Backbone as CSV, one residue per row, in Angstrom:
resi,resn,N_x,N_y,N_z,CA_x,CA_y,CA_z,C_x,C_y,C_z
1,UNK,79.482,121.162,141.948,78.887,119.976,141.571,79.308,119.747,140.233
2,UNK,79.140,120.750,139.321,79.566,120.655,137.919,81.053,120.045,137.812
3,UNK,81.952,120.552,138.685,83.335,120.224,138.658,83.479,118.707,139.020
4,UNK,82.769,118.328,140.064,82.757,116.923,140.529,82.247,116.042,139.435
5,UNK,81.169,116.366,138.727,80.623,115.570,137.572,81.711,115.420,136.508
6,UNK,82.397,116.591,136.109,83.341,116.502,135.037,84.476,115.662,135.463
7,UNK,84.853,115.694,136.706,86.025,114.960,137.317,85.810,113.406,137.187
8,UNK,84.558,113.097,137.574,84.042,111.720,137.480,84.010,111.161,136.205
9,UNK,83.544,112.095,135.292,83.375,111.668,133.745,84.806,111.438,133.187
10,UNK,85.648,112.207,133.652,87.085,112.260,133.071,87.732,110.919,133.599
11,UNK,87.549,110.646,134.814,88.057,109.452,135.496,87.539,108.124,134.819
12,UNK,86.288,108.247,134.514,85.611,106.929,133.887,86.074,106.726,132.478
13,UNK,86.272,107.849,131.704,86.861,107.685,130.469,88.310,107.126,130.429
14,UNK,89.061,107.728,131.405,90.511,107.214,131.537,90.539,105.778,131.922
15,UNK,89.639,105.330,132.829,89.734,104.026,133.244,89.353,103.027,132.149
16,UNK,88.333,103.496,131.338,87.842,102.510,130.203,88.806,102.540,129.043
17,UNK,89.511,103.628,128.874,90.369,103.550,127.727,91.636,102.798,128.072
18,UNK,91.923,102.480,129.302,93.055,101.613,129.606,92.758,100.209,129.527
19,UNK,91.466,99.931,129.403,91.076,98.437,129.436,91.460,97.697,128.043
20,UNK,91.525,96.502,128.052,91.992,95.757,126.898,90.674,95.303,126.201
21,UNK,90.904,95.422,124.823,89.672,95.079,124.053,89.849,93.713,123.507
22,UNK,89.013,92.832,123.713,89.085,91.490,123.203,87.952,91.128,122.192
23,UNK,87.110,92.228,121.936,85.886,92.096,121.085,86.357,92.202,119.752
24,UNK,85.408,91.778,118.720,85.752,91.861,117.270,85.688,90.555,116.717
25,UNK,86.063,90.602,115.353,86.117,89.435,114.511,87.654,89.088,114.336
26,UNK,87.823,87.785,114.529,89.283,87.239,114.423,89.878,87.589,112.981
27,UNK,90.948,88.107,112.968,91.553,88.422,111.594,92.556,87.379,111.328
28,UNK,92.759,86.952,110.034,93.838,86.071,109.620,95.079,86.757,109.578
29,UNK,96.101,86.075,110.110,97.498,86.348,110.035,98.507,85.209,110.019
30,UNK,99.571,85.337,109.652,100.623,84.314,109.783,101.823,84.870,110.479
31,UNK,102.354,83.925,111.268,103.493,84.337,112.066,104.634,84.492,111.100
32,UNK,105.563,85.607,111.307,106.841,85.929,110.434,107.922,85.083,111.039
33,UNK,108.569,84.085,110.273,109.584,83.228,110.921,110.922,83.526,110.081
34,UNK,111.997,83.262,110.725,113.359,83.317,110.341,113.739,84.685,109.814
35,UNK,113.608,85.656,110.595,114.162,86.971,110.491,114.754,87.456,111.783
36,UNK,115.521,88.497,111.639,116.170,89.045,112.773,116.042,90.569,112.754
37,UNK,116.187,91.331,113.785,116.232,92.847,113.732,117.575,93.244,113.388
38,UNK,117.708,94.217,112.462,118.971,94.516,111.868,119.743,95.348,113.021
39,UNK,120.980,95.155,113.089,121.901,95.767,114.181,121.847,97.228,114.091
40,UNK,121.544,97.730,112.921,121.662,99.219,112.833,120.247,99.905,113.204
41,UNK,119.249,99.044,113.365,117.973,99.587,113.714,118.091,100.112,115.126
42,UNK,117.551,101.371,115.311,117.735,102.012,116.646,117.046,101.094,117.793
43,UNK,117.868,101.054,118.927,117.499,100.307,120.072,116.255,100.986,120.688
44,UNK,115.388,100.265,121.390,114.297,100.777,122.083,113.053,99.878,121.679
45,UNK,111.936,100.288,122.371,110.683,99.569,121.930,109.921,100.300,120.742
46,UNK,109.629,99.383,119.915,108.815,99.814,118.566,107.718,98.978,118.315
47,UNK,106.571,99.703,118.042,105.333,99.056,117.508,105.174,99.551,116.148
48,UNK,105.183,98.693,115.212,105.394,99.128,113.865,104.190,98.460,112.970
49,UNK,103.751,99.168,112.047,103.000,98.577,110.890,103.828,98.931,109.675
50,UNK,104.284,97.889,109.043,105.127,98.055,107.878,104.382,97.714,106.587
51,UNK,104.410,98.820,105.618,103.570,98.828,104.457,104.241,98.212,103.287
52,UNK,105.619,98.596,103.120,106.380,98.223,101.965,107.831,97.595,102.213
53,UNK,108.279,97.026,101.223,109.556,96.274,101.283,110.738,97.125,101.800
54,UNK,110.804,98.388,101.330,111.781,99.281,101.823,111.876,99.560,103.287
55,UNK,110.532,99.876,103.907,110.480,99.909,105.278,110.850,98.660,105.983
56,UNK,110.448,97.705,105.509,110.709,96.256,105.984,112.269,96.041,105.999
57,UNK,112.929,96.243,104.974,114.397,96.040,104.847,115.223,96.891,105.764
58,UNK,114.635,98.003,106.131,115.317,98.911,107.105,115.247,98.337,108.569
59,UNK,114.298,97.445,108.869,114.204,96.954,110.101,114.734,95.435,110.230
60,UNK,114.251,94.553,109.374,114.462,93.122,109.414,115.593,92.606,108.281
61,UNK,116.258,91.521,108.656,116.919,90.721,107.760,116.508,89.372,107.755
62,UNK,116.688,88.634,106.743,116.319,87.125,106.625,117.391,86.314,107.227
63,UNK,116.965,85.303,107.977,117.883,84.317,108.597,117.402,82.845,108.340
64,UNK,117.862,82.530,107.131,117.569,81.173,106.686,118.182,80.166,107.698
65,UNK,117.620,78.961,107.886,118.226,77.943,108.652,118.176,76.814,108.009
66,UNK,118.831,75.635,108.324,118.840,74.404,107.704,117.555,73.686,108.038
67,UNK,117.189,72.793,107.257,115.988,72.051,107.593,114.715,72.485,106.940
68,UNK,113.636,71.660,107.166,112.320,71.957,106.600,111.855,73.343,107.166
69,UNK,111.091,74.025,106.392,110.619,75.395,106.801,111.733,76.323,107.279
70,UNK,112.944,76.252,106.735,114.091,77.063,107.180,114.163,78.318,106.530
71,UNK,113.402,78.561,105.490,113.356,79.836,104.654,112.588,80.897,105.507
72,UNK,113.014,82.145,105.241,112.316,83.225,105.884,110.788,83.261,105.277
73,UNK,109.864,83.690,106.113,108.436,83.619,105.608,108.422,84.686,104.394
74,UNK,107.752,84.272,103.350,107.562,84.996,102.059,106.526,86.137,102.393
75,UNK,106.804,87.352,102.029,105.777,88.489,102.263,105.664,89.192,100.899
76,UNK,104.451,89.292,100.428,104.088,90.088,99.211,103.453,91.378,99.659
77,UNK,104.171,92.451,99.617,103.619,93.776,100.063,102.592,94.300,99.174
78,UNK,102.487,93.710,98.012,101.186,94.243,97.219,99.865,93.671,97.791
79,UNK,99.968,92.520,98.524,98.757,91.936,99.057,98.741,91.741,100.697
80,UNK,99.939,92.206,101.264,100.082,91.930,102.792,100.775,93.103,103.312
81,UNK,100.816,93.128,104.717,101.602,94.086,105.463,102.054,93.416,106.770
82,UNK,102.917,93.974,107.538,103.422,93.401,108.728,103.205,94.241,109.808
83,UNK,102.770,93.477,111.010,102.700,94.273,112.200,103.804,93.596,113.143
84,UNK,104.594,94.476,113.829,105.684,94.000,114.612,105.832,94.724,115.916
85,UNK,106.272,94.116,116.907,106.600,94.591,118.237,108.149,94.304,118.513
86,UNK,108.999,95.219,118.689,110.370,95.058,118.894,110.704,95.684,120.220
87,UNK,111.471,94.917,121.051,111.826,95.397,122.339,113.332,95.828,122.403
88,UNK,113.760,96.595,123.486,115.230,96.927,123.424,116.090,95.657,123.715
89,UNK,117.298,95.778,123.343,118.270,94.640,123.668,118.368,94.266,125.090
90,UNK,118.399,92.944,125.291,118.525,92.609,126.778,119.255,91.272,126.908
91,UNK,119.680,91.059,128.080,120.428,89.752,128.388,119.509,88.790,129.013
92,UNK,118.218,89.057,129.100,117.233,88.074,129.678,116.437,87.314,128.540
93,UNK,116.261,86.093,128.805,115.500,85.286,127.859,114.039,85.910,127.854
94,UNK,113.583,86.398,126.744,112.395,87.182,126.645,111.628,86.692,125.400
95,UNK,110.332,86.354,125.629,109.580,86.133,124.465,108.417,87.050,124.423
96,UNK,107.939,87.321,123.078,106.796,88.108,122.826,105.911,87.269,121.969
97,UNK,104.712,86.937,122.347,103.801,86.019,121.574,102.626,86.920,121.267
98,UNK,102.123,86.583,120.030,100.862,87.126,119.590,99.654,86.335,120.297
99,UNK,98.889,87.031,120.960,97.712,86.373,121.627,96.524,86.262,120.676
100,UNK,96.286,87.405,120.008,95.194,87.458,119.042,95.272,88.796,118.214
101,UNK,94.542,88.638,117.071,94.377,89.825,116.251,92.860,89.889,115.889
102,UNK,92.225,91.009,116.360,90.862,91.124,116.193,90.489,92.376,115.165
103,UNK,89.565,92.262,114.488,88.961,93.435,113.596,87.760,93.931,114.309
104,UNK,87.655,95.268,114.610,86.527,95.852,115.223,86.300,97.142,114.416
105,UNK,85.425,97.214,113.610,85.075,98.458,112.874,86.292,98.566,111.864
106,UNK,86.848,99.782,111.782,88.013,100.026,110.876,89.322,99.985,111.529
107,UNK,89.413,99.093,112.623,90.685,99.027,113.347,90.987,97.492,113.555
108,UNK,92.308,97.199,113.626,92.759,95.856,114.167,93.292,96.189,115.558
109,UNK,93.008,95.210,116.552,93.431,95.245,117.783,94.431,94.008,117.913
110,UNK,95.745,94.395,118.008,96.838,93.404,118.009,97.228,93.187,119.583
111,UNK,96.841,91.959,120.171,97.189,91.723,121.596,98.422,90.764,121.594
112,UNK,99.270,91.193,122.491,100.598,90.451,122.567,100.944,90.324,124.119
113,UNK,101.725,89.252,124.361,102.119,89.064,125.759,103.656,88.997,125.771
114,UNK,104.238,89.593,126.730,105.670,89.632,126.966,106.027,88.810,128.172
115,UNK,106.980,87.902,128.138,107.302,87.080,129.183,108.850,87.177,129.241
116,UNK,109.458,87.502,130.516,110.796,87.732,130.791,111.356,86.455,131.660
117,UNK,112.436,86.065,131.291,113.004,85.031,132.037,114.375,85.197,132.682
118,UNK,115.063,84.188,132.698,116.371,84.337,133.466,117.418,85.033,132.617
119,UNK,118.488,85.424,133.328,119.661,86.094,132.584,120.347,85.031,131.726
120,UNK,120.976,85.472,130.642,121.701,84.649,129.724,123.202,85.256,129.640
121,UNK,123.986,84.478,128.996,125.290,85.062,128.741,125.396,85.707,127.556
122,UNK,124.391,86.089,126.839,124.404,86.758,125.388,123.226,87.724,125.584
123,UNK,123.243,88.563,124.516,122.110,89.623,124.534,121.331,89.294,123.300
124,UNK,120.073,89.725,123.345,119.156,89.407,122.217,118.276,90.588,122.072
125,UNK,117.763,90.778,120.762,116.688,91.753,120.482,115.396,91.113,120.338
126,UNK,114.524,90.800,121.378,113.205,90.194,121.293,112.280,90.980,120.308
127,UNK,111.577,90.226,119.565,110.606,90.766,118.657,109.549,89.652,118.239
128,UNK,108.381,90.187,117.835,107.521,89.310,117.182,106.836,90.112,115.969
129,UNK,106.464,89.264,115.024,105.806,89.942,113.803,104.926,89.043,113.160
130,UNK,103.872,89.607,112.476,102.891,88.820,111.923,102.674,89.446,110.502
131,UNK,102.205,88.622,109.535,101.950,89.064,108.149,100.342,88.990,108.127
132,UNK,99.794,90.148,107.589,98.370,90.311,107.663,97.969,90.686,106.117
133,UNK,96.890,90.109,105.729,96.323,90.421,104.447,95.885,91.941,104.283
134,UNK,96.090,92.564,103.136,95.749,93.964,102.924,94.288,94.281,103.026
135,UNK,93.493,93.201,102.925,92.006,93.389,103.092,91.720,93.776,104.508
136,UNK,92.574,93.607,105.380,92.334,93.963,106.741,92.677,95.587,107.047
137,UNK,92.178,96.159,107.956,92.512,97.497,108.153,93.994,97.632,108.631
138,UNK,94.661,98.711,108.393,95.986,98.902,108.727,96.086,99.951,109.958
139,UNK,94.976,100.425,110.459,95.023,101.070,111.663,95.041,100.152,112.815
140,UNK,96.220,100.006,113.472,96.370,98.969,114.516,96.514,99.509,115.795
141,UNK,95.712,98.956,116.808,95.839,99.282,118.144,96.582,98.164,118.829
142,UNK,97.845,98.465,119.401,98.673,97.554,120.052,98.334,97.438,121.543
143,UNK,98.064,96.173,122.051,97.558,96.010,123.358,98.417,94.962,123.982
144,UNK,99.268,95.430,125.025,100.077,94.449,125.598,99.140,93.867,126.712
145,UNK,99.110,92.602,126.837,98.259,91.910,127.815,99.088,91.135,128.736
146,UNK,98.569,90.687,129.914,99.165,89.773,130.909,98.386,88.522,131.006
147,UNK,98.783,87.606,131.559,98.185,86.276,131.758,96.890,86.727,132.545
148,UNK,96.948,87.481,133.504,95.799,87.867,134.352,94.647,88.542,133.511
149,UNK,95.040,89.358,132.546,94.118,90.073,131.624,93.385,88.923,130.871
150,UNK,94.159,87.942,130.420,93.556,86.773,129.671,92.574,86.044,130.430
151,UNK,93.002,85.636,131.747,92.217,84.818,132.647,90.976,85.661,132.963
152,UNK,91.075,86.879,133.174,89.900,87.730,133.444,88.839,87.813,132.431
153,UNK,89.357,87.661,131.210,88.583,87.788,130.002,88.075,86.206,129.508
154,UNK,88.464,85.273,130.428,88.030,83.902,130.090,88.733,83.221,128.888
155,UNK,89.948,83.807,128.541,90.626,83.288,127.488,91.836,82.447,128.080
156,UNK,91.962,81.187,127.505,92.968,80.188,127.951,94.283,80.484,127.095
157,UNK,95.293,80.889,127.775,96.477,81.072,127.099,97.570,79.950,127.426
158,UNK,98.025,79.211,126.498,98.942,78.187,126.796,100.233,78.371,126.131
159,UNK,100.681,79.612,125.926,101.913,80.004,125.288,103.221,79.566,126.168
160,UNK,104.287,79.743,125.570,105.434,79.467,126.342,105.724,80.328,127.459
161,UNK,106.289,79.782,128.466,106.585,80.680,129.739,108.132,80.583,129.891
162,UNK,108.800,81.746,129.897,110.191,81.804,130.093,110.561,82.210,131.632
163,UNK,109.381,82.213,132.481,109.647,82.609,133.717,110.624,81.810,134.616
164,UNK,110.765,80.548,134.216,111.592,79.560,134.870,112.970,79.266,134.186
165,UNK,114.088,79.182,134.760,115.286,78.821,134.062,115.252,77.317,133.648
166,UNK,115.942,76.967,132.557,115.965,75.611,132.125,116.519,74.796,133.202
167,UNK,116.084,73.464,133.179,116.670,72.509,134.120,118.053,72.081,133.667
């Protein structure tokens, strides 16, 4: 009987630890624009909290473009840090979008969604990154979510969908 109770308790803990947390206070962040992942940064999936310029420069390079808002997002590491999710190189059109950033206690919960689309004739290194004020906790829990998770939580997500090839 004691073994059955311990097994059920362990199962309950495992099931609740896999659930997505959408509770907490919304934390302020800004999307990081006009950067690319450096070619020499190791391939694979990475979930990063970047605290200083040296760490940042090892991962990202600036990619200024013509036009309004074409400069890379300015980051002051004395007052800010970066949260990033980087995926392996792929030939599929792939987007990673920040869904929300919530503060609960001394942790941030960073929820993001990945959508994979059609094959392309080129390869890309999908990533997303946000700039966060240092007054927020830097202990980050990364939560990959699906449209179904969001729907179940009553959250309307209207982000881009890459599931269909362009017309």
